[in-house]
N, C-alpha and C positions, 0 to 999 in steps of 0.2 A: 690822083687818090696820096692822103696824105701816108707818110713810111711809116708811119706809126700806125695804122688802121691792116686786118685784112680783109676786109674786102669794102667795097659803099653798099651797105645795105640798102636805103632808100632816096634816090638823085634828089639834083636840086627842082629839078622836072613833074618829077611825081610830088613832090612838096607841094606846089601854085599848082597845080590841079587841082592837089585832096583840100586846101588851106580855102581858094575859088568857092569847091566843092561847098563846104564843111563854113560860109561861112554866109551861100545860097539857101539851105536847107534852115541856119538861123534865124535869117533873113524874114526867110517864109512863117517860121512857126512862131517870132512873138512881133507880128505886125498890129501892133497898134497898144503892143506894152511898154514897160517900163522898165528897159536890159537896165543892169549893172553886171559889168563883166570883172573880174575876180582873176588879173594874172600873179600867179606863183611863181616867185623869182629865186632861184635865176634865172628858171631852166626855161619860162616862158615866154620869156621875151620878144624874141625875134617871132615867132610862132604866136602870138597874142594883137604882136605890130603889122604884119600882113592880117591876120585875122578879119582886126577891125577898119581894117580899111580896106574894106573888098566888103561891110554890111552896107546894108540899106538903110539906116535906120539910126535914130537920134541914139547913142549911146553914151555911157559915165562910167569913167573905168577908173578902179581901184584898186592896189600893186598888195598883196603880204609877204611874207617870207619865212617858211618856214624848213628846217631840219629836222632828218630824219635819219641823213647818210653817214657814213665815217668811210672814207677809199668808197670803195667798190658797193659792200652791201649797211640796208637795210637795219638800221641800230634799232629798231621796232622802237626805239624810244620821239617822241616829236616834239618841237617846240616853237613855239612863232617867237620867231626874231623878231620882225616887224608885221604891224597889222594896219588895219586901213586907216584912214583919215576922215573916212566917208562913209554918213548910218544906211544899212541898210534893208531897215522895214519897208516892207508894202512894196520894193522893188523885187524885178523876177531877173532870181544873179545866174550867173556861170560863170563857175569855178575855169578858167583855164590853166592848163595842164599841159605838162614838156610831157610827162611816160607816166602811168598806172603802173606798179607790177603788182608790189605785196597788198594796195589797195588800204595801208594804214592812215597814210600820211591820210589820205582823200579822204573817209573815213572818219577820222579824228577834221581834218575843215567843216565838212558838209556834219558834223557834230554842233564843234562849237557856233556855225555860222548858225543855224535855226533856231540858236538858243536869241537870237538876233533879229527876229519875226520877220522873216523877210518871205516876199509874197508867193515866192516859189524857188526854189535852187537846184539849176541841175551843172557839168558836169562836161566840160570839151576837150579834152585826148586828144596829142596827138601820136602819140601813140602808147600799147598797150599792147603788155604781156601779161596776156590771164595766164598759161601754166604757173607764172608764180603769186599768184594768190593767193593768199593766207584770208582778208574776212570778202564775201560778196560784195560789191556795189556795184551801183548805178548808172551807167555812163549814155550818158543818153547820144555824145557826137565823140565817133573817134576815128582819128586819119587811120590809121595804120596796126593791124595786129602783129607784133614779131614775134621773132621764136624769142627763148631766156640765153639775154647774146648781151655781153656790156656794151654801151653803141654812146656813142658820142658826137656831134654837131648841131648846126640848126638849134644852138641854146646850149644842147646836151653837154655835163664838161664831168673834165676823168680828170683831181688834181688843181681848175678853173681852167687849165686851158680847152684846149679844141674846140669852145662856143662861134665860137666865128665860122665855122665851116658850110658853107652851105647845102651841102645832104650830112645827111644821117651816115656816121657808119659802122662801123666792129669793128674792138679798140683791139689790136695784139692784147698777147700774156704778155708777151716780154716787156710790151710798154709799162705794165702796170709796175 
């Protein structure tokens, strides 16, 4: 365990098992559909990589970069820093997120993408913090519900560090 963590919340093995389970469910639900994954960078890059490797369908993948964080806190102000390079009209879209907490970012993203006329739009998130929700959002695929703790690893960062950890850990207050 990294010295700046107080605990490992979700192990590498638990993540691997859950990613395969999510991929199985998506494969089952999207048979015969034109599936289009949108990875929300930077945090989802490890998750989407492992997820799509386990999807047993033809897929299309693109990325967006959205910002709503300043340090540890969600600012509530959402900005698109990198947009899609491909159209999504008529596609069955799955937004792949690392974590959903307040719901503000994913709500903004879903509203924005709906204006581009996809056939359907759903969310797959590795982590969900329901206790932090400020706005109700529909999350079809959820890896883990977690408590309101500041977590890093498996793509999630603090000041761009810790993304490479193969597990999800709780950052010590002293490390912030």
